[in-house]
Backbone and ligand atoms as CSV (ligand in chain L), in Angstrom:
chain,resi,resn,atom,element,x,y,z
A,1,MET,N,N,0.846,-1.201,0.000
A,1,MET,CA,C,0.000,0.000,0.000
A,1,MET,C,C,0.880,1.249,0.000
A,2,LYS,N,N,0.454,2.299,-0.701
A,2,LYS,CA,C,1.284,3.520,-0.768
A,2,LYS,C,C,1.411,4.190,0.597
A,3,ASN,N,N,2.592,4.768,0.832
A,3,ASN,CA,C,2.844,5.427,2.129
A,3,ASN,C,C,1.800,6.471,2.482
A,4,GLU,N,N,1.392,7.250,1.468
A,4,GLU,CA,C,0.398,8.314,1.727
A,4,GLU,C,C,-0.880,7.741,2.316
A,5,LEU,N,N,-1.312,6.628,1.747
A,5,LEU,CA,C,-2.566,6.016,2.203
A,5,LEU,C,C,-2.392,5.425,3.603
A,6,ILE,N,N,-1.235,4.824,3.843
A,6,ILE,CA,C,-0.973,4.267,5.174
A,6,ILE,C,C,-0.991,5.396,6.210
A,7,GLU,N,N,-0.349,6.502,5.853
A,7,GLU,CA,C,-0.296,7.628,6.799
A,7,GLU,C,C,-1.679,8.214,7.032
A,8,LYS,N,N,-2.476,8.253,5.971
A,8,LYS,CA,C,-3.851,8.761,6.135
A,8,LYS,C,C,-4.646,7.849,7.081
A,9,LEU,N,N,-4.458,6.539,6.900
A,9,LEU,CA,C,-5.177,5.578,7.743
A,9,LEU,C,C,-4.779,5.753,9.218
A,10,VAL,N,N,-3.495,5.955,9.445
A,10,VAL,CA,C,-3.008,6.172,10.815
A,10,VAL,C,C,-3.580,7.480,11.378
A,11,ARG,N,N,-3.600,8.520,10.554
A,11,ARG,CA,C,-4.170,9.810,11.027
A,11,ARG,C,C,-5.633,9.660,11.399
A,12,GLU,N,N,-6.373,8.895,10.591
A,12,GLU,CA,C,-7.801,8.685,10.885
A,12,GLU,C,C,-7.960,7.912,12.198
A,13,ALA,N,N,-7.082,6.950,12.428
A,13,ALA,CA,C,-7.133,6.193,13.694
A,13,ALA,C,C,-6.839,7.137,14.863
A,14,GLU,N,N,-5.886,8.028,14.674
A,14,GLU,CA,C,-5.540,8.991,15.738
A,14,GLU,C,C,-6.716,9.921,16.030
A,15,LYS,N,N,-7.393,10.363,14.964
A,15,LYS,CA,C,-8.559,11.259,15.168
A,15,LYS,C,C,-9.621,10.541,15.976
A,16,SER,N,N,-9.864,9.277,15.626
A,16,SER,CA,C,-10.907,8.522,16.312
A,16,SER,C,C,-10.545,8.273,17.771
A,17,MET,N,N,-9.254,8.098,18.017
A,17,MET,CA,C,-8.795,7.854,19.395
A,17,MET,C,C,-9.231,8.989,20.325
A,18,LYS,N,N,-9.358,10.189,19.759
A,18,LYS,CA,C,-9.770,11.343,20.583
A,18,LYS,C,C,-11.179,11.166,21.140
A,19,ASN,N,N,-11.979,10.332,20.490
A,19,ASN,CA,C,-13.360,10.106,20.958
A,19,ASN,C,C,-13.454,8.957,21.955
A,20,SER,N,N,-12.311,8.336,22.253
A,20,SER,CA,C,-12.297,7.176,23.143
A,20,SER,C,C,-12.934,7.488,24.497
A,21,LEU,N,N,-13.676,6.535,24.995
A,21,LEU,CA,C,-14.249,6.638,26.348
A,21,LEU,C,C,-13.556,5.565,27.185
A,22,ALA,N,N,-12.481,5.948,27.854
A,22,ALA,CA,C,-11.694,4.973,28.602
A,22,ALA,C,C,-11.391,5.481,30.016
A,23,PRO,N,N,-12.449,5.780,30.802
A,23,PRO,CA,C,-12.204,6.337,32.139
A,23,PRO,C,C,-11.605,5.316,33.104
A,24,TYR,N,N,-11.720,4.029,32.795
A,24,TYR,CA,C,-11.260,2.991,33.739
A,24,TYR,C,C,-9.807,2.628,33.468
A,25,SER,N,N,-9.496,2.314,32.235
A,25,SER,CA,C,-8.111,1.928,31.908
A,25,SER,C,C,-7.233,3.129,31.610
A,26,LYS,N,N,-7.854,4.252,31.222
A,26,LYS,CA,C,-7.099,5.440,30.760
A,26,LYS,C,C,-6.230,5.091,29.547
A,27,PHE,N,N,-6.567,4.037,28.873
A,27,PHE,CA,C,-5.805,3.573,27.711
A,27,PHE,C,C,-6.681,3.791,26.481
A,28,LYS,N,N,-6.405,4.887,25.779
A,28,LYS,CA,C,-7.242,5.234,24.625
A,28,LYS,C,C,-6.719,4.531,23.382
A,29,VAL,N,N,-7.633,4.005,22.591
A,29,VAL,CA,C,-7.254,3.310,21.354
A,29,VAL,C,C,-8.100,3.842,20.202
A,30,GLY,N,N,-7.479,3.957,19.041
A,30,GLY,CA,C,-8.204,4.347,17.832
A,30,GLY,C,C,-7.867,3.375,16.720
A,31,ALA,N,N,-8.849,3.099,15.874
A,31,ALA,CA,C,-8.621,2.195,14.738
A,31,ALA,C,C,-9.251,2.796,13.491
A,32,ALA,N,N,-8.664,2.476,12.344
A,32,ALA,CA,C,-9.244,2.892,11.067
A,32,ALA,C,C,-9.145,1.717,10.104
A,33,LEU,N,N,-10.274,1.373,9.545
A,33,LEU,CA,C,-10.389,0.185,8.693
A,33,LEU,C,C,-10.638,0.645,7.255
A,34,LEU,N,N,-9.772,0.220,6.354
A,34,LEU,CA,C,-9.868,0.630,4.939
A,34,LEU,C,C,-10.563,-0.467,4.135
A,35,THR,N,N,-11.570,-0.087,3.366
A,35,THR,CA,C,-12.257,-1.078,2.532
A,35,THR,C,C,-11.595,-1.121,1.151
A,36,LYS,N,N,-11.921,-2.169,0.406
A,36,LYS,CA,C,-11.343,-2.279,-0.948
A,36,LYS,C,C,-11.850,-1.158,-1.847
A,37,LYS,N,N,-13.038,-0.631,-1.537
A,37,LYS,CA,C,-13.576,0.504,-2.318
A,37,LYS,C,C,-12.855,1.800,-1.989
A,38,GLY,N,N,-12.094,1.797,-0.886
A,38,GLY,CA,C,-11.375,3.013,-0.491
A,38,GLY,C,C,-12.056,3.790,0.621
A,39,ASN,N,N,-13.136,3.251,1.158
A,39,ASN,CA,C,-13.784,3.929,2.296
A,39,ASN,C,C,-13.036,3.608,3.585
A,40,ILE,N,N,-13.096,4.548,4.521
A,40,ILE,CA,C,-12.437,4.338,5.816
A,40,ILE,C,C,-13.482,4.423,6.925
A,41,TYR,N,N,-13.495,3.398,7.764
A,41,TYR,CA,C,-14.389,3.378,8.936
A,41,TYR,C,C,-13.514,3.414,10.175
A,42,THR,N,N,-13.824,4.335,11.070
A,42,THR,CA,C,-12.990,4.485,12.266
A,42,THR,C,C,-13.729,3.988,13.499
A,43,GLY,N,N,-12.963,3.738,14.547
A,43,GLY,CA,C,-13.568,3.328,15.818
A,43,GLY,C,C,-12.618,3.615,16.960
A,44,CYS,N,N,-13.184,3.747,18.144
A,44,CYS,CA,C,-12.367,3.938,19.351
A,44,CYS,C,C,-12.873,2.957,20.406
A,45,ASN,N,N,-12.106,2.805,21.480
A,45,ASN,CA,C,-12.590,1.920,22.537
A,45,ASN,C,C,-13.622,2.651,23.403
A,46,ILE,N,N,-14.608,1.913,23.833
A,46,ILE,CA,C,-15.709,2.466,24.620
A,46,ILE,C,C,-15.901,1.565,25.831
A,47,GLU,N,N,-15.510,2.077,26.986
A,47,GLU,CA,C,-15.578,1.262,28.208
A,47,GLU,C,C,-16.879,1.489,28.951
A,48,ASN,N,N,-17.232,0.470,29.731
A,48,ASN,CA,C,-18.475,0.466,30.484
A,48,ASN,C,C,-18.120,0.073,31.919
A,49,PRO,N,N,-18.815,0.605,32.942
A,49,PRO,CA,C,-18.475,0.206,34.312
A,49,PRO,C,C,-18.555,-1.304,34.518
A,50,SER,N,N,-19.421,-1.955,33.787
A,50,SER,CA,C,-19.393,-3.410,33.759
A,50,SER,C,C,-18.393,-3.762,32.659
A,51,LEU,N,N,-17.127,-3.978,33.062
A,51,LEU,CA,C,-16.018,-3.928,32.099
A,51,LEU,C,C,-16.155,-4.880,30.912
A,52,MET,N,N,-16.813,-6.008,31.149
A,52,MET,CA,C,-16.938,-6.977,30.056
A,52,MET,C,C,-17.820,-6.474,28.925
A,53,LEU,N,N,-18.554,-5.401,29.181
A,53,LEU,CA,C,-19.395,-4.840,28.120
A,53,LEU,C,C,-18.647,-3.832,27.266
A,54,SER,N,N,-17.396,-3.590,27.583
A,54,SER,CA,C,-16.612,-2.605,26.842
A,54,SER,C,C,-16.328,-3.089,25.423
A,55,ALA,N,N,-16.074,-2.127,24.554
A,55,ALA,CA,C,-15.776,-2.476,23.157
A,55,ALA,C,C,-14.402,-1.955,22.775
A,56,CYS,N,N,-13.672,-2.760,22.031
A,56,CYS,CA,C,-12.358,-2.344,21.513
A,56,CYS,C,C,-12.551,-1.447,20.289
A,57,ALA,N,N,-11.523,-0.664,20.014
A,57,ALA,CA,C,-11.557,0.248,18.866
A,57,ALA,C,C,-11.746,-0.503,17.543
A,58,GLU,N,N,-11.023,-1.606,17.389
A,58,GLU,CA,C,-11.079,-2.352,16.122
A,58,GLU,C,C,-12.475,-2.932,15.896
A,59,LYS,N,N,-13.060,-3.434,16.986
A,59,LYS,CA,C,-14.396,-4.023,16.860
A,59,LYS,C,C,-15.420,-2.938,16.522
A,60,THR,N,N,-15.265,-1.773,17.155
A,60,THR,CA,C,-16.172,-0.655,16.857
A,60,THR,C,C,-16.099,-0.305,15.371
A,61,ALA,N,N,-14.883,-0.188,14.855
A,61,ALA,CA,C,-14.706,0.170,13.439
A,61,ALA,C,C,-15.293,-0.922,12.532
A,62,LEU,N,N,-15.017,-2.178,12.883
A,62,LEU,CA,C,-15.495,-3.281,12.044
A,62,LEU,C,C,-17.025,-3.331,12.025
A,63,LEU,N,N,-17.639,-3.173,13.188
A,63,LEU,CA,C,-19.104,-3.239,13.232
A,63,LEU,C,C,-19.736,-2.062,12.486
A,64,LYS,N,N,-19.093,-0.899,12.584
A,64,LYS,CA,C,-19.604,0.249,11.829
A,64,LYS,C,C,-19.588,-0.062,10.332
A,65,ALA,N,N,-18.476,-0.630,9.869
A,65,ALA,CA,C,-18.343,-0.930,8.436
A,65,ALA,C,C,-19.336,-2.014,7.999
A,66,LEU,N,N,-19.407,-3.088,8.777
A,66,LEU,CA,C,-20.312,-4.189,8.396
A,66,LEU,C,C,-21.755,-3.713,8.363
A,67,SER,N,N,-22.093,-2.837,9.300
A,67,SER,CA,C,-23.482,-2.363,9.367
A,67,SER,C,C,-23.805,-1.410,8.222
A,68,GLU,N,N,-22.772,-0.945,7.515
A,68,GLU,CA,C,-22.987,-0.131,6.303
A,68,GLU,C,C,-22.855,-0.992,5.049
A,69,ASP,N,N,-22.942,-2.300,5.244
A,69,ASP,CA,C,-22.908,-3.262,4.140
A,69,ASP,C,C,-21.537,-3.402,3.465
A,70,GLU,N,N,-20.485,-2.979,4.141
A,70,GLU,CA,C,-19.132,-3.190,3.611
A,70,GLU,C,C,-18.759,-4.647,3.870
A,71,ARG,N,N,-18.161,-5.289,2.873
A,71,ARG,CA,C,-17.799,-6.700,3.025
A,71,ARG,C,C,-16.374,-7.007,2.579
A,72,SER,N,N,-15.703,-6.035,1.940
A,72,SER,CA,C,-14.344,-6.288,1.430
A,72,SER,C,C,-13.374,-5.278,2.010
A,73,PHE,N,N,-12.332,-5.802,2.656
A,73,PHE,CA,C,-11.438,-4.931,3.409
A,73,PHE,C,C,-9.999,-5.103,2.968
A,74,ARG,N,N,-9.233,-4.056,3.226
A,74,ARG,CA,C,-7.841,-4.044,2.767
A,74,ARG,C,C,-6.847,-3.955,3.921
A,75,ALA,N,N,-7.124,-3.098,4.887
A,75,ALA,CA,C,-6.133,-2.876,5.954
A,75,ALA,C,C,-6.800,-2.232,7.155
A,76,VAL,N,N,-6.099,-2.352,8.296
A,76,VAL,CA,C,-6.566,-1.659,9.499
A,76,VAL,C,C,-5.351,-1.012,10.159
A,77,ALA,N,N,-5.547,0.190,10.703
A,77,ALA,CA,C,-4.486,0.854,11.467
A,77,ALA,C,C,-4.957,0.992,12.907
A,78,VAL,N,N,-4.030,0.790,13.834
A,78,VAL,CA,C,-4.362,0.857,15.263
A,78,VAL,C,C,-3.347,1.748,15.977
A,79,VAL,N,N,-3.852,2.672,16.784
A,79,VAL,CA,C,-2.961,3.529,17.595
A,79,VAL,C,C,-3.488,3.571,19.024
A,80,SER,N,N,-2.599,3.899,19.954
A,80,SER,CA,C,-3.043,4.051,21.341
A,80,SER,C,C,-2.394,5.279,21.957
A,81,SER,N,N,-2.929,5.652,23.108
A,81,SER,CA,C,-2.409,6.826,23.810
A,81,SER,C,C,-1.191,6.474,24.654
A,82,ALA,N,N,-0.806,5.209,24.678
A,82,ALA,CA,C,0.247,4.767,25.589
A,82,ALA,C,C,1.648,5.052,25.051
A,83,GLY,N,N,1.746,5.565,23.854
A,83,GLY,CA,C,3.051,5.910,23.290
A,83,GLY,C,C,3.847,4.711,22.809
A,84,LYS,N,N,3.200,3.553,22.757
A,84,LYS,CA,C,3.889,2.368,22.209
A,84,LYS,C,C,2.953,1.704,21.199
A,85,HIS,N,N,3.482,0.755,20.466
A,85,HIS,CA,C,2.643,0.082,19.473
A,85,HIS,C,C,1.531,-0.695,20.173
A,86,CYS,N,N,0.339,-0.585,19.650
A,86,CYS,CA,C,-0.810,-1.304,20.229
A,86,CYS,C,C,-1.250,-2.362,19.230
A,87,TYR,N,N,-1.223,-3.602,19.645
A,87,TYR,CA,C,-1.602,-4.707,18.767
A,87,TYR,C,C,-3.032,-5.126,19.082
A,88,PRO,N,N,-3.808,-5.459,18.057
A,88,PRO,CA,C,-5.187,-5.882,18.309
A,88,PRO,C,C,-5.239,-7.048,19.294
A,89,CYS,N,N,-6.197,-7.022,20.201
A,89,CYS,CA,C,-6.334,-8.113,21.173
A,89,CYS,C,C,-6.764,-9.389,20.444
A,90,GLY,N,N,-6.681,-10.496,21.127
A,90,GLY,CA,C,-6.995,-11.784,20.510
A,90,GLY,C,C,-8.394,-11.840,19.935
A,91,SER,N,N,-9.333,-11.272,20.664
A,91,SER,CA,C,-10.717,-11.382,20.187
A,91,SER,C,C,-10.927,-10.515,18.947
A,92,CYS,N,N,-10.256,-9.354,18.877
A,92,CYS,CA,C,-10.366,-8.522,17.660
A,92,CYS,C,C,-9.654,-9.183,16.480
A,93,ARG,N,N,-8.559,-9.852,16.748
A,93,ARG,CA,C,-7.857,-10.564,15.657
A,93,ARG,C,C,-8.789,-11.607,15.041
A,94,GLN,N,N,-9.450,-12.353,15.933
A,94,GLN,CA,C,-10.358,-13.399,15.468
A,94,GLN,C,C,-11.504,-12.793,14.659
A,95,MET,N,N,-12.049,-11.718,15.181
A,95,MET,CA,C,-13.216,-11.111,14.527
A,95,MET,C,C,-12.826,-10.476,13.187
A,96,LEU,N,N,-11.670,-9.807,13.173
A,96,LEU,CA,C,-11.214,-9.205,11.911
A,96,LEU,C,C,-10.962,-10.281,10.872
A,97,LEU,N,N,-10.324,-11.379,11.298
A,97,LEU,CA,C,-10.016,-12.446,10.344
A,97,LEU,C,C,-11.298,-13.044,9.765
A,98,GLU,N,N,-12.282,-13.198,10.629
A,98,GLU,CA,C,-13.558,-13.780,10.200
A,98,GLU,C,C,-14.237,-12.916,9.129
A,99,PHE,N,N,-14.237,-11.605,9.338
A,99,PHE,CA,C,-15.005,-10.734,8.442
A,99,PHE,C,C,-14.152,-10.027,7.401
A,100,ALA,N,N,-12.879,-9.804,7.711
A,100,ALA,CA,C,-12.055,-9.019,6.783
A,100,ALA,C,C,-11.006,-9.880,6.084
A,101,GLY,N,N,-10.765,-11.080,6.590
A,101,GLY,CA,C,-9.746,-11.939,5.985
A,101,GLY,C,C,-8.344,-11.488,6.372
A,102,ASP,N,N,-7.393,-11.945,5.595
A,102,ASP,CA,C,-5.981,-11.717,5.951
A,102,ASP,C,C,-5.525,-10.324,5.503
A,103,ILE,N,N,-6.026,-9.297,6.160
A,103,ILE,CA,C,-5.696,-7.915,5.775
A,103,ILE,C,C,-4.364,-7.492,6.391
A,104,ASP,N,N,-3.865,-6.347,5.932
A,104,ASP,CA,C,-2.669,-5.757,6.545
A,104,ASP,C,C,-3.071,-5.053,7.831
A,105,VAL,N,N,-2.218,-5.200,8.846
A,105,VAL,CA,C,-2.446,-4.531,10.130
A,105,VAL,C,C,-1.287,-3.559,10.350
A,106,TYR,N,N,-1.598,-2.278,10.458
A,106,TYR,CA,C,-0.572,-1.262,10.724
A,106,TYR,C,C,-0.704,-0.791,12.164
A,107,THR,N,N,0.399,-0.833,12.891
A,107,THR,CA,C,0.401,-0.254,14.236
A,107,THR,C,C,1.381,0.911,14.195
A,108,ALA,N,N,1.054,1.965,14.930
A,108,ALA,CA,C,1.905,3.160,14.855
A,108,ALA,C,C,2.142,3.738,16.230
A,109,ASN,N,N,3.371,4.210,16.447
A,109,ASN,CA,C,3.632,5.102,17.571
A,109,ASN,C,C,4.064,6.434,16.956
A,110,ALA,N,N,4.617,7.324,17.755
A,110,ALA,CA,C,4.944,8.653,17.230
A,110,ALA,C,C,6.044,8.611,16.167
A,111,ASN,N,N,6.877,7.566,16.204
A,111,ASN,CA,C,8.057,7.553,15.321
A,111,ASN,C,C,7.993,6.595,14.156
A,112,GLU,N,N,7.142,5.577,14.284
A,112,GLU,CA,C,7.276,4.502,13.292
A,112,GLU,C,C,5.949,3.787,13.075
A,113,ILE,N,N,5.776,3.299,11.849
A,113,ILE,CA,C,4.590,2.494,11.518
A,113,ILE,C,C,5.081,1.095,11.162
A,114,LYS,N,N,4.465,0.079,11.792
A,114,LYS,CA,C,4.859,-1.301,11.485
A,114,LYS,C,C,3.716,-2.003,10.771
A,115,ARG,N,N,4.064,-2.923,9.870
A,115,ARG,CA,C,3.036,-3.670,9.144
A,115,ARG,C,C,3.137,-5.169,9.437
A,116,TYR,N,N,1.990,-5.765,9.643
A,116,TYR,CA,C,1.903,-7.219,9.825
A,116,TYR,C,C,0.763,-7.711,8.954
A,117,SER,N,N,0.758,-9.015,8.679
A,117,SER,CA,C,-0.464,-9.561,8.093
A,117,SER,C,C,-1.277,-10.098,9.271
A,118,LEU,N,N,-2.587,-10.081,9.110
A,118,LEU,CA,C,-3.425,-10.527,10.218
A,118,LEU,C,C,-3.150,-11.987,10.570
A,119,LYS,N,N,-2.894,-12.805,9.541
A,119,LYS,CA,C,-2.618,-14.237,9.803
A,119,LYS,C,C,-1.317,-14.420,10.579
A,120,GLU,N,N,-0.399,-13.496,10.338
A,120,GLU,CA,C,0.861,-13.535,11.093
A,120,GLU,C,C,0.577,-13.289,12.577
A,121,LEU,N,N,-0.391,-12.426,12.861
A,121,LEU,CA,C,-0.745,-12.119,14.252
A,121,LEU,C,C,-1.672,-13.172,14.857
A,122,LEU,N,N,-2.326,-13.945,13.999
A,122,LEU,CA,C,-3.236,-14.976,14.511
A,122,LEU,C,C,-3.057,-16.282,13.729
A,123,PRO,N,N,-1.897,-16.939,13.953
A,123,PRO,CA,C,-1.691,-18.205,13.241
A,123,PRO,C,C,-2.637,-19.286,13.769
A,124,PHE,N,N,-2.938,-20.246,12.960
A,124,PHE,CA,C,-3.840,-21.364,13.344
A,124,PHE,C,C,-5.153,-20.856,13.903
A,125,ALA,N,N,-5.713,-19.877,13.230
A,125,ALA,CA,C,-6.971,-19.270,13.716
A,125,ALA,C,C,-8.106,-20.275,13.706
A,126,PHE,N,N,-8.998,-20.094,14.620
A,126,PHE,CA,C,-10.202,-20.933,14.649
A,126,PHE,C,C,-11.077,-20.600,13.454
A,127,SER,N,N,-11.594,-21.632,12.795
A,127,SER,CA,C,-12.632,-21.397,11.784
A,127,SER,C,C,-13.514,-22.639,11.762
A,128,VAL,N,N,-14.737,-22.468,11.257
A,128,VAL,CA,C,-15.662,-23.612,11.229
A,128,VAL,C,C,-15.669,-24.241,9.838
L,1,THU,N1,N,-8.306,-2.133,23.585
L,1,THU,C1,C,-8.670,-1.846,22.303
L,1,THU,O1,O,-9.525,-0.981,22.066
L,1,THU,N2,N,-8.083,-2.556,21.315
L,1,THU,C2,C,-7.135,-3.499,21.503
L,1,THU,O2,O,-6.711,-4.131,20.557
L,1,THU,C3,C,-6.595,-3.754,22.819
L,1,THU,C4,C,-7.341,-3.152,23.944
L,1,THU,C5,C,-8.936,-1.384,24.669
L,1,THU,C6,C,-9.802,-2.198,25.589
L,1,THU,C7,C,-9.779,-1.351,26.845
L,1,THU,O3,O,-10.735,-0.319,26.708
L,1,THU,C8,C,-8.397,-0.734,26.823
L,1,THU,O4,O,-7.940,-0.810,25.495
L,1,THU,C9,C,-7.354,-1.421,27.668
L,1,THU,O5,O,-7.794,-1.898,28.865
């Protein structure tokens, strides 16, 4: 993917991170999911006092896209407020793989953007 597009995806994830509701963990996360059509769906983490009801940024972005009838995806970018690379949690990896397939995963901190394939992050994934 071209650098410009990767950087745009990271910027969109950063913008979304500003909307994060993370009063419990204080760990803000933003994600931006790029579709094959070129649309970008963003998401942030949304925590709930009943912590198990909280939603991750990647899941928020994915559900937003799926609910708009998007079915083909290209890449996802993930950023956090912690100043280090934030990798999608296991459950988001599983969910992304199920609906988006083996997309590129970009994680970014202030200095560097890293790329992984989703299958690299979730080898031997569960499937039915
Ligand atoms: N979180 C995400 O939004 N995405 C991830 O991939 C890892 C974790 C959120 C969940 C929770 O709101 C906070 O980060 C860490 O406790």
